[in-house]
C-alpha positions in Angstrom: 1.3 25.4 -1.3 4.6 28.2 -2.3 6.8 26.4 -4.7 4.1 23.4 -5.7 3.6 25.3 -9.3 7.2 25.2 -9.6 7.7 21.2 -8.2 4.8 20.3 -10.7 7.0 21.7 -13.7 9.9 20.2 -12.9 8.2 16.9 -12.5 6.1 17.2 -15.9 9.6 18.0 -17.4 11.2 15.5 -16.3 8.2 13.2 -17.4 7.7 11.8 -14.0 5.3 8.9 -14.4 3.5 9.0 -11.2 2.5 12.2 -10.0 0.8 12.5 -6.5 -1.1 15.9 -6.2 -3.3 17.1 -3.1 -4.9 20.3 -2.5 -6.4 22.4 -4.7 -7.0 21.6 -8.6 -5.2 20.3 -11.0 -6.6 19.7 -14.1 -3.6 21.4 -15.7 -1.1 19.3 -14.3 -3.3 15.9 -15.4 -3.4 17.2 -18.9 0.6 17.9 -19.8 1.0 14.2 -17.6 -1.4 12.6 -19.6 0.4 13.9 -23.2 3.2 11.4 -22.2 1.1 8.3 -20.8 2.2 9.3 -17.2 -0.5 9.2 -14.5 -2.2 11.2 -12.0 -2.9 10.0 -8.4 -5.2 12.6 -6.5 -4.8 12.1 -2.4 -8.4 12.8 -1.2 -10.4 12.4 2.1 -13.5 12.4 0.9 -16.3 11.6 -1.4 -16.7 15.3 -2.7 -12.8 15.6 -3.5 -13.1 12.4 -5.2 -15.8 13.4 -7.7 -13.4 16.6 -8.2 -10.1 15.0 -8.4 -11.4 12.5 -11.1 -13.6 15.3 -12.8 -9.7 17.2 -13.0 -8.2 14.2 -14.8 -7.2 11.8 -12.1 -5.8 7.9 -13.0 -5.8 6.8 -9.3 -7.0 7.7 -5.6 -5.0 7.9 -2.5 -7.3 7.9 0.2 -5.8 9.2 3.1 -7.9 8.1 6.6 -8.2 9.9 10.0 -5.6 7.5 11.3 -2.9 8.7 8.6 0.6 10.8 9.4 0.6 14.4 8.6 -3.2 15.7 6.6 -5.6 13.2 7.0 -9.5 14.1 6.8 -12.4 13.4 9.3 -13.5 10.2 8.0 -11.2 6.9 9.6 -10.1 4.5 6.4 -12.4 1.3 7.6 -15.4 3.8 6.8 -13.7 5.8 4.0 -12.1 3.0 1.8 -15.4 0.8 1.0 -17.1 4.3 0.4 -15.0 5.7 -2.2 -14.8 1.8 -3.5 -18.1 1.8 -4.1 -18.8 4.7 -5.1 -16.0 4.8 -7.7 -15.6 0.7 -8.5 -13.4 1.1 -11.9 -10.9 4.2 -10.6 -7.7 2.5 -9.2 -7.4 3.2 -4.9 -4.2 2.9 -3.1 -5.8 3.5 1.3 -3.4 5.5 3.3 -4.0 5.6 7.2 -3.8 2.5 9.8 -1.8 0.5 7.9 1.7 -1.2 8.8 1.8 -4.6 8.5 0.6 -7.8 6.3 -3.0 -7.8 8.4 -3.5 -4.5 7.7 -2.8 -5.0 4.4 -4.9 -7.6 4.2 -7.6 -5.7 5.3 -7.5 -2.7 3.1 -8.0 -5.0 0.8 -10.5 -6.9 2.0 -12.7 -3.2 2.3 -11.6 -2.3 -1.5 -8.9 -0.9 -1.7 -5.8 -2.0 -4.4 -3.0 -1.3 -2.8 -1.6 0.9 0.1 0.7 3.4 1.2 2.3 2.8 4.7 4.4 6.1 5.4 4.9 5.9 9.0 5.6 2.1 8.6 8.4 2.1 5.9 9.9 6.2 7.7 11.0 3.5 10.2 12.8 1.5 8.0 17.0 0.9 7.8 16.7 3.2 4.3 15.2 6.0 5.5 16.6 9.7 5.2 14.4 10.3 8.8 16.7 11.0 11.6 17.9 8.0 13.8 17.0 9.3 16.8 13.3 9.4 15.6 13.1 5.8 14.4 14.0 4.8 18.3 11.0 6.6 19.2 8.4 5.6 17.3 9.8 1.8 17.1 9.8 2.4 20.8 6.7 -0.3 21.7 6.5 0.5 26.1 3.0 1.4 27.1 4.7 4.2 29.4 7.7 6.3 27.6 7.2 4.2 24.5 4.9 5.3 21.2 1.7 4.0 20.8 -1.6 4.0 18.4 -2.1 6.9 21.6 0.4 8.8 21.4 -0.2 11.2 18.8 -2.1 14.5 18.7 -4.3 15.4 15.7 -5.1 19.6 15.0 -4.7 22.4 13.3 -3.1 24.9 15.1 0.5 23.2 13.3 0.5 24.2 10.2 -2.4 25.2 9.0 -4.0 22.5 8.6 -5.9 19.4 10.4 -2.9 17.1 11.1 -1.9 14.3 12.6 1.4 14.1 14.5 3.5 12.3 17.3 3.0 13.4 20.7 5.4 15.9 22.6 5.7 19.0 24.9 6.0 21.1 21.6 3.9 19.4 19.9 1.2 19.8 22.0 2.6 23.7 22.8 2.4 24.3 19.3 -1.3 22.7 18.6 -2.6 24.6 21.6 -4.1 28.1 20.1 -3.4 30.1 16.9 -1.3 31.8 16.0 -1.5 35.5 17.3 -2.0 38.1 13.9 1.6 40.3 15.5 3.3 36.6 14.7 1.4 35.3 11.8 2.8 38.2 9.9 6.1 37.5 10.7 6.3 34.5 9.5 4.6 35.5 6.6 7.3 38.2 5.9 9.7 35.5 7.5 9.0 33.0 4.5 9.0 35.2 2.4 12.1 36.5 3.0 13.5 32.3 2.3 11.4 32.5 -0.6 13.2 35.4 -2.1 9.7 37.0 -2.7 9.8 40.6 -2.9 7.7 42.2 0.5 5.2 44.7 -2.5 4.0 41.6 -2.8 3.1 39.7 0.6 2.1 42.7 2.0 -2.0 42.6 -0.6 -1.8 39.3 0.5 -2.3 40.1 4.4 -4.7 42.3 3.2 -7.2 40.7 1.1 -6.2 37.5 1.3 -5.7 36.8 4.9 -6.9 33.9 5.5 -4.3 32.3 2.9 -1.5 34.1 3.7 -1.9 32.8 7.7 -2.5 29.4 6.4 1.3 30.2 3.9 2.7 31.3 7.5 2.0 28.7 9.5 2.9 26.6 7.2 6.3 28.2 7.0 6.9 28.0 10.5 6.2 24.4 10.6 8.2 24.2 8.5 11.4 24.4 10.7 9.7 22.5 13.6 9.4 19.8 10.8 13.4 20.0 10.1 14.2 19.6 13.5 13.0 16.4 14.0 13.4 14.4 10.8 17.0 15.8 9.8 18.7 17.2 13.4 16.6 14.0 15.6 15.8 16.8 18.2 12.2 14.9 19.5 12.2 18.1 22.6 12.4 21.4 19.9 10.9 19.4 16.7 7.3 18.4 15.2 7.3 14.8 13.8 4.5 13.6 11.2 3.2 10.4 12.6 0.0 7.9 11.9 -1.7 6.1 14.6 0.4 3.0 12.9 3.0 4.2 15.0 1.3 1.8 17.7 2.3 -1.7 15.5 5.4 -0.4 15.0 8.2 -2.3 16.7 11.5 -2.3 14.3 14.4 -0.4 12.2 14.1 -3.4 9.3 15.3 -2.9 6.1 13.1 -2.7 3.4 13.3 -5.6 1.6 12.8 -7.6 4.5 9.7 -5.8 5.6 7.9 -6.2 2.3 8.3 -9.4 2.9 7.4 -10.2 5.9 4.3 -8.3 5.0 3.2 -9.8 2.3 3.8 -13.6 3.9 1.5 -12.0 7.0 -0.8 -10.9 4.2 -1.4 -14.0 2.5 -1.1 -16.2 5.9 -4.2 -13.5 7.4 -6.5 -13.9 3.5 -5.9 -16.9 4.2 -7.0 -17.8 7.6 -10.0 -15.1 7.2 -11.4 -17.6 4.0 -10.9 -20.3 6.5 -13.2 -18.8 8.9 -15.9 -18.0 6.4 -15.8 -21.4 4.2 -16.1 -23.6 7.8 -18.6 -22.2 8.9 -20.4 -22.0 5.2 -19.5 -26.1 5.3 -21.8 -26.1 9.1 
């Protein structure tokens, strides 16, 4: 992706202790990070990608299930986590996609994860930089006009990669069909201009690597729509990445309160599960 290599180099120069990578070979990043005893967390969506990430030097895996916001894979977390944890038992696993409370945290641990990522849940907190208008929409549990687990759209026409977004008239429109060739060329030139890339470097790419340039163009155009939602709070014209776990989000708490609530619920849930199986074993 545009700017990814430069961003990685800055993170390495600052010796960030844990760097999360995805999409592409990260062996050179892992090598540099390991020089200062840092760790690489690689985001993957299937066993093949997991193996490739480990071979490239990943220290841990973030498994992104189909339920996740943005770029999840085809396999749900319920299946993905036990499959990968069984195949790579010595690799720490962070589960992402469908986790937003203590019950789902407890479930993730039972499935074989070592930790969870709750992006959608923590986006709707007081400290989150997400526009407050979007927080209120995400945290509205009403069946009519609210944001339930069903109020998302999953498709690849928005930014060129299969992604899950909040359902809206605009996200439906952008996911309806792929962008036309003239629009792709326009977006490629526009994105290049914003990144100060000479046009003479863009034209050969459009000719010889159209698929890659198409994805870059889609990604560049998507950024504008994402900014309208996340920064401006414009639901009608913007697009918001969100996971199906939004169906579990009903408030906008402070982060510390949320964390304490999640931990307590996870303990209670795990205890109830243990008691269920213990009672059955005794009878």
